[in-house]
C-alpha positions in Angstrom: 81.0 414.0 -70.1 80.4 417.7 -69.3 77.7 419.4 -71.4 75.4 422.3 -71.6 71.8 421.8 -72.6 72.4 422.0 -76.3 76.2 421.8 -76.8 78.4 419.0 -75.6 82.1 419.0 -74.9 83.9 418.4 -78.2 81.0 419.5 -80.4 81.1 422.5 -82.7 79.8 425.6 -81.0 76.8 427.4 -82.5 77.4 430.4 -84.7 76.5 433.8 -83.4 76.6 437.3 -84.8 76.1 440.2 -82.4 76.8 443.9 -81.9 79.4 444.7 -79.3 79.8 447.3 -76.6 82.5 449.0 -78.7 80.3 449.4 -81.8 81.6 446.5 -83.8 79.7 443.4 -84.9 81.4 440.1 -84.1 80.6 436.5 -85.1 82.0 433.1 -84.1 83.5 432.5 -87.6 85.8 435.5 -87.3 87.7 433.7 -84.5 87.8 430.1 -85.9 91.3 429.1 -86.9 92.7 432.1 -85.0 92.1 432.2 -81.3 90.1 430.3 -78.6 87.0 432.1 -77.5 85.4 432.2 -74.0 81.8 433.3 -73.9 80.7 434.4 -70.4 77.0 434.0 -69.8 75.9 435.8 -66.6 72.6 434.5 -65.3 69.8 437.0 -65.7 69.4 437.2 -62.0 73.1 437.8 -61.3 72.9 440.1 -58.2 76.0 442.1 -59.1 76.5 442.0 -62.8 79.1 444.7 -62.6 81.3 442.7 -60.2 81.1 439.6 -62.4 82.1 441.6 -65.5 84.8 443.5 -63.6 86.4 440.2 -62.4 87.0 439.2 -66.0 87.9 442.7 -67.2 90.6 442.9 -64.4 92.3 439.8 -65.8 92.1 440.4 -69.5 95.9 440.7 -69.7 96.2 437.1 -68.6 93.7 435.9 -71.2 95.6 437.9 -73.8 98.8 436.1 -72.9 97.0 432.9 -73.6 95.5 434.3 -76.8 92.0 433.8 -75.6 89.3 436.2 -76.7 86.7 436.7 -73.8 83.3 438.0 -74.7 80.4 438.5 -72.2 77.0 437.8 -73.6 74.4 440.2 -72.0 70.7 439.9 -72.8 70.3 443.6 -73.5 70.1 445.9 -76.5 73.3 447.2 -78.2 72.7 450.7 -76.7 72.3 449.2 -73.2 75.5 447.1 -73.4 77.5 450.2 -74.6 76.1 452.2 -71.6 76.8 449.3 -69.2 80.4 449.0 -70.4 80.9 452.8 -69.9 79.1 452.9 -66.5 81.1 450.0 -64.9 83.7 451.0 -66.6 85.2 448.1 -68.6 88.6 448.7 -70.0 89.2 445.5 -72.1 86.2 443.1 -71.8 83.9 443.2 -74.8 80.2 442.8 -74.3 77.9 441.1 -76.9 74.4 442.4 -77.1 71.9 439.5 -77.1 68.5 441.3 -76.8 66.5 438.3 -78.0 68.5 435.8 -75.9 69.3 433.9 -79.1 73.0 433.3 -78.3 72.3 432.1 -74.8 69.5 429.9 -76.1 71.7 428.4 -78.9 74.4 427.6 -76.3 71.9 426.5 -73.7 74.0 428.5 -71.3 73.4 430.7 -68.3 75.6 431.4 -65.3 78.6 429.8 -66.9 81.6 430.4 -69.3 81.9 428.3 -72.4 85.5 427.9 -73.7 86.0 427.0 -77.4 89.2 426.0 -79.0 90.6 427.6 -82.2 88.5 425.1 -84.3 85.3 426.4 -82.7 84.7 423.3 -80.6 83.4 423.5 -77.0 86.3 422.4 -74.7 85.1 423.4 -71.3 82.2 424.7 -69.3 83.0 426.7 -66.1 80.3 427.7 -63.7 80.3 431.4 -62.8 81.3 431.9 -59.2 84.1 433.3 -57.1 86.7 431.1 -58.8 85.4 431.3 -62.4 88.2 433.5 -63.8 90.9 431.3 -62.3 89.1 428.1 -63.4 88.7 429.5 -67.0 92.4 430.5 -67.1 93.4 427.0 -66.0 91.2 425.4 -68.7 92.7 427.8 -71.3 96.1 426.6 -70.3 95.0 423.0 -71.0 94.0 423.8 -74.6 96.2 422.4 -77.3 98.9 424.8 -78.6 98.2 426.3 -82.0 100.8 426.7 -84.7 101.2 430.4 -83.9 101.9 429.4 -80.2 104.6 426.9 -81.2 106.3 429.5 -83.5 106.6 432.0 -80.6 108.6 429.6 -78.5 
């Protein structure tokens, strides 16, 4: 069974509440029952954080088609994540400020993407690397369809 240090596949993902790069505050509960969520946890020593974030940002339309909300968790202050999003620049990817590392610690995650289903249960852990975006999209395709998905067909 795949697992992270603290969350195992199939278990309920920890709650989080954090300011975003676009000035909002988001929490896990606001997505439960609505859309799957992918949290991207770049490793603190990621040599090119901008390239990692851009790889996801460039594919946000594909995540949107799958109704997956992608959030990158960055261990920086809200001001720093806003500046980072503007400097890169990110068009669609939302960054979560995690200045005290509480989100990463709760998930036991670093250098990976955690994919939760609409019920807030961890369904996949994808290591960050050259194929991470494709792997995460593939895992998103394998999630069970929601009632909203079935009514679109």
